[in-house]
C-alpha positions in Angstrom: -3.3 33.1 -18.3 -0.2 31.7 -20.0 0.0 27.9 -20.6 2.8 27.6 -18.0 0.8 29.3 -15.3 -2.3 27.3 -16.2 -0.3 24.1 -15.8 1.0 25.2 -12.5 -2.5 26.0 -11.2 -3.7 22.6 -12.3 -0.9 20.9 -10.5 -1.5 22.9 -7.3 -5.3 22.1 -7.5 -4.7 18.4 -8.0 -2.4 18.3 -5.0 -4.6 20.5 -2.8 -7.7 18.5 -3.7 -6.0 15.2 -2.8 -5.0 16.5 0.6 -8.3 18.3 1.3 -10.5 15.3 0.4 -8.4 12.8 2.2 -8.1 15.0 5.2 -11.9 15.3 5.3 -12.3 11.5 5.0 -9.8 10.9 7.8 -11.5 13.5 10.0 -14.7 11.4 9.8 -13.0 9.0 12.2 -12.8 11.6 15.0 -14.7 10.1 18.0 -15.1 6.7 16.2 -11.5 5.3 16.2 -11.0 1.9 17.9 -8.8 3.2 20.6 -8.1 6.6 22.3 -4.6 6.9 20.9 -6.0 6.6 17.4 -8.8 9.0 18.2 -5.9 11.6 18.7 -3.5 10.4 16.0 -6.0 10.2 13.0 -7.3 13.8 13.4 -3.8 15.0 13.7 -2.8 13.4 10.4 -6.0 14.9 9.0 -4.8 18.3 10.2 -1.4 17.8 8.5 -3.2 17.1 5.3 -5.5 20.0 5.5 -2.6 22.3 6.4 -0.8 21.2 3.3 -4.0 21.7 1.3 -4.3 25.3 2.6 -0.8 26.2 1.5 -1.4 24.7 -1.9 -4.8 26.4 -2.4 -3.5 29.7 -1.3 -0.6 29.5 -3.8 -3.0 28.3 -6.5 -5.2 31.4 -6.0 -2.1 33.7 -6.2 -0.8 32.1 -9.4 -4.3 32.0 -11.0 -4.8 35.8 -10.3 -8.6 35.7 -10.4 -9.1 36.8 -6.8 -10.2 33.4 -5.5 -9.2 32.6 -1.9 -8.3 29.3 -0.4 -11.8 29.0 0.9 -13.3 29.7 -2.5 -11.2 27.0 -4.0 -11.8 24.5 -1.2 -15.6 25.0 -0.8 -17.2 26.7 -3.7 -16.4 24.6 -6.8 -18.6 22.1 -8.5 -17.8 18.4 -8.2 -16.4 18.2 -11.8 -13.9 20.9 -10.9 -12.2 18.9 -8.2 -9.1 17.1 -9.5 -8.3 14.7 -6.7 -7.4 11.1 -7.5 -10.2 8.6 -6.9 -8.4 6.8 -4.0 -8.8 9.6 -1.6 -12.5 10.0 -2.0 -13.3 6.4 -1.4 -15.5 5.8 1.7 -13.5 4.9 4.9 -14.7 1.4 5.2 -13.2 -0.3 8.2 -10.1 0.6 10.1 -7.9 -1.6 8.0 -9.1 0.0 4.8 -8.5 3.5 6.2 -5.0 2.7 7.3 -4.0 1.1 4.0 -5.4 4.0 2.0 -3.5 6.5 4.1 -0.3 4.4 3.9 -0.6 4.2 0.0 -1.1 7.9 -0.2 1.7 8.7 2.2 4.1 6.4 0.4 3.4 8.2 -2.9 3.5 11.7 -1.5 6.7 11.1 0.5 8.5 10.3 -2.8 6.8 13.3 -4.4 7.7 15.8 -1.7 11.3 14.6 -1.5 11.8 15.5 -5.1 9.7 18.6 -5.0 11.9 20.0 -2.2 14.4 20.8 -5.0 11.7 22.5 -7.2 12.5 25.4 -9.4 9.5 27.1 -7.8 10.5 28.5 -4.4 7.0 28.3 -3.0 6.5 24.6 -4.0 10.0 23.8 -2.6 9.0 25.4 0.7 5.7 23.5 1.0 7.6 20.3 0.1 10.3 20.8 2.7 7.7 21.0 5.5 5.4 18.4 4.1 8.0 15.7 3.6 8.7 15.6 7.4 5.0 15.2 8.2 4.4 12.5 5.6 7.4 10.5 7.0 5.5 10.2 10.2 2.3 9.2 8.3 4.2 6.4 6.6 5.6 5.1 9.9 2.3 5.3 11.8 0.1 3.8 9.1 2.8 1.3 8.1 2.9 -0.1 11.6 -0.8 -0.6 11.6 -0.7 -2.4 8.2 1.9 -4.8 9.7 0.0 -5.2 13.0 -3.2 -6.1 11.2 -1.8 -8.0 8.3 0.3 -10.2 10.6 -2.2 -10.3 13.4 -5.2 -12.4 14.1 -7.1 -14.4 11.5 -9.8 -11.7 11.3 -7.4 -8.7 11.2 -5.4 -10.4 8.4 -8.6 -11.1 6.4 -9.7 -7.5 6.8 -6.3 -6.1 5.7 -6.2 -8.5 2.7 -9.7 -7.3 1.8 -8.5 -3.7 1.9 -5.6 -4.5 -0.4 -7.9 -6.0 -2.9 -10.5 -3.2 -2.6 -7.9 -0.5 -3.1 -5.8 -2.2 -5.8 -7.8 -0.6 -8.7 -7.0 2.9 -7.5 -3.2 2.6 -7.2 -2.2 3.1 -10.8 -4.0 6.5 -11.1 -1.4 7.9 -8.7 1.3 7.5 -11.4 -0.7 8.7 -14.4 1.0 11.4 -16.6 -0.5 13.9 -19.0 0.4 17.2 -20.6 0.2 19.0 -17.3 2.5 16.6 -15.3 4.9 16.4 -18.2 5.1 20.2 -18.6 5.7 20.9 -14.9 8.3 18.1 -14.8 10.2 19.6 -17.7 10.3 23.0 -16.0 11.6 21.4 -12.8 8.5 22.4 -10.8 7.5 18.9 -9.7 8.5 15.3 -10.5 6.6 13.3 -13.0 4.3 10.9 -11.2 5.5 8.0 -13.3 9.1 8.5 -12.0 7.9 7.9 -8.4 6.7 4.3 -8.8 10.0 2.7 -7.9 10.2 4.6 -4.6 6.5 3.9 -3.8 6.9 0.2 -4.5 10.0 -0.1 -2.4 8.1 1.4 0.6 5.1 -0.7 0.1 7.1 -3.9 -0.5 9.1 -3.4 2.7 5.9 -3.1 4.8 4.0 -5.8 3.0 6.8 -8.3 3.6 6.4 -7.8 7.3 2.6 -7.8 7.1 2.5 -11.0 5.1 0.7 -9.3 2.3 1.1 -9.2 -1.5 0.1 -6.4 -3.9 -2.4 -7.8 -6.4 -2.5 -6.7 -10.0 -5.6 -4.6 -10.8 -7.6 -6.2 -13.6 -9.5 -2.9 -14.2 -7.6 0.1 -12.9 -9.9 3.1 -12.2 -9.1 6.5 -13.6 -10.8 9.9 -14.2 -10.3 11.8 -11.0 -7.6 14.1 -12.4 -10.1 15.1 -15.1 -12.9 15.7 -12.6 -14.7 12.4 -13.1 -15.6 11.1 -9.7 -17.6 8.3 -8.1 -21.0 8.5 -6.4 -19.3 8.9 -3.0 -17.8 12.2 -3.9 -21.2 13.9 -4.2 -22.1 13.0 -0.6 -18.6 14.0 0.6 -19.0 17.5 -0.9 -22.5 17.9 0.5 -20.9 17.5 3.9 -17.7 19.4 3.2 -19.4 22.4 1.6 -22.5 22.7 3.8 -21.4 25.6 6.1 -20.0 27.8 3.3 -23.1 27.2 1.1 -25.5 27.7 3.9 -23.8 30.8 5.3 -21.9 32.3 2.4 -18.8 34.3 3.4 -18.9 33.1 7.0 -15.6 33.5 8.9 -14.4 32.3 12.3 
């Protein structure tokens, strides 16, 4: 595989893993949300994320050329082969934590997909054009909850502030660059993550101003997810995610 193709596959797997893992996390709320409307909304957002993951996995398999399907890539890799950022694998915590995590990810991905819609790669551009519309809704929905909880009761404000502090160490990893991200940016395939920070902070600042929140600086930013180094929670997540495929290999609907 050429270096350029290898970089593209790595990019696609990073994006697909982000969306698959976060989609799985969000689906864990199904039947447990605090109100019926959210019991419908949250799984629908999860479906958007998993749909985006499917498109990315499928294209990654085609570019890789090793005969691996989207199911192979999603379910049959070892933990260290997953390249998702650490934020998306974090346990759900309470409702405030889940909403803020989704809001952060959506704010980042909306900026990413907006620029990727002009990608030199037609398939990436096509995925981006569809995804950016879905993520705009995610920002609106989750942002409204961040405001409602942050500027709500004493308890809701405390829970949202606790979520802000808990997730602060995982924000910087979204904007990390390396040889892969620099190479695909130079080829016009996808934007450099570092270039998206301004748009991300503008979105977050607008919502945080209404929510009466402030983004704290992380004393010890966490990193490693893009290189396959994950936290303890990831192992438990994969045991659940991969159970059916590993118990019944090759099973289809």
